[in-house]
N, C-alpha and C positions, 0 to 999 in steps of 0.2 A: 772849068775843064773839073778842079779843083772841087767847088760846089757840087757837081753830079754825082764825081766817088764818091765823094765823102756819106753825101744824103744817098747814093747807094749799097755800101758799105753798113749803114744803118736801118737803112731796109731788109736789106738780107736779119740783121739781127735780131728789130723790132722785137718781136715775139718776147724771143728769151730775156731785151731789155727790159721786156714791157715789165715778164714773169719776177725780174729781181728788182725795180720800182717795187709793183705792188704785196713783195714777201716784205717789206722795208713797212710799218704801218707809219702813214700819215706822210711819205713822202710822197705817195703819185698828188697829194692834195697839196701838199705844201709846192710842189714842182707847176700846179696847174696854176693857184693863187691866180701867174698873171695873167695869164689867159682868162677865168672864169668876172675874175674883176679886174683888171686891166692897176690892179693894187702891181709900185712896184713890188720888189723884194727887199727887203730891210736886208744891212750884210750882215746880221748874223741867220736868216734862211737862209742867203750866200754860203756862207759857212757850213748849216749842216749840209748843203744839195750839198756839193761838195764833198763833206765823208763820208756820202751813203758815192758818192759815185763813185768815191775812189775803191768803195770797198768792190762794185758791181766791173772796173774796171779791171782787178784780174782775173774777170773772167770776159772780157772782152773789151778788147784795145783799144775799141773806139772809142770809147767814150774817156780815154784819160786829151783826148782835142777839147774837154769843157773843162781840165782841170791848169792848162798850160794857160800862165796872165791873159788874163782876157775873153780867156775863154767863159766865163762866166755870163760876157755881153751875147752869149751861145744860145744860150739858157732856154732861151724862146725855138727856139727853130726845135730842140728836139722835145720843150713841152708839143707844140703842132707836132711833133711825125711819131708822140707817144699817143693823144687825143684819139678816143674812138671815136667823137663826137665828129670831125669838123666843122663843126658850127661852135665860133666867138659867143657862150653865155655873158651876155654885159647885164653888173645890177644895176638896178634902178633905180 
């Protein structure tokens, strides 16, 4: 039930969140790193992502969930929601 509600809120604001993520140079590539290459984010990359999400959360409050303790575990879910391809690109 909570997952469905959370997904509904993200989908409702998906276009706006996507536009904000694309406005920050390099954030989309960083966010998609895990999805495109199956490499894990480093601690510095997670800090950078959270810093950018903190600014976006001022306009879209649902993003605050990713800033809470343990929220970085949900970052792949955010990347999946914002990915426009819908297929995972693997590095060969």
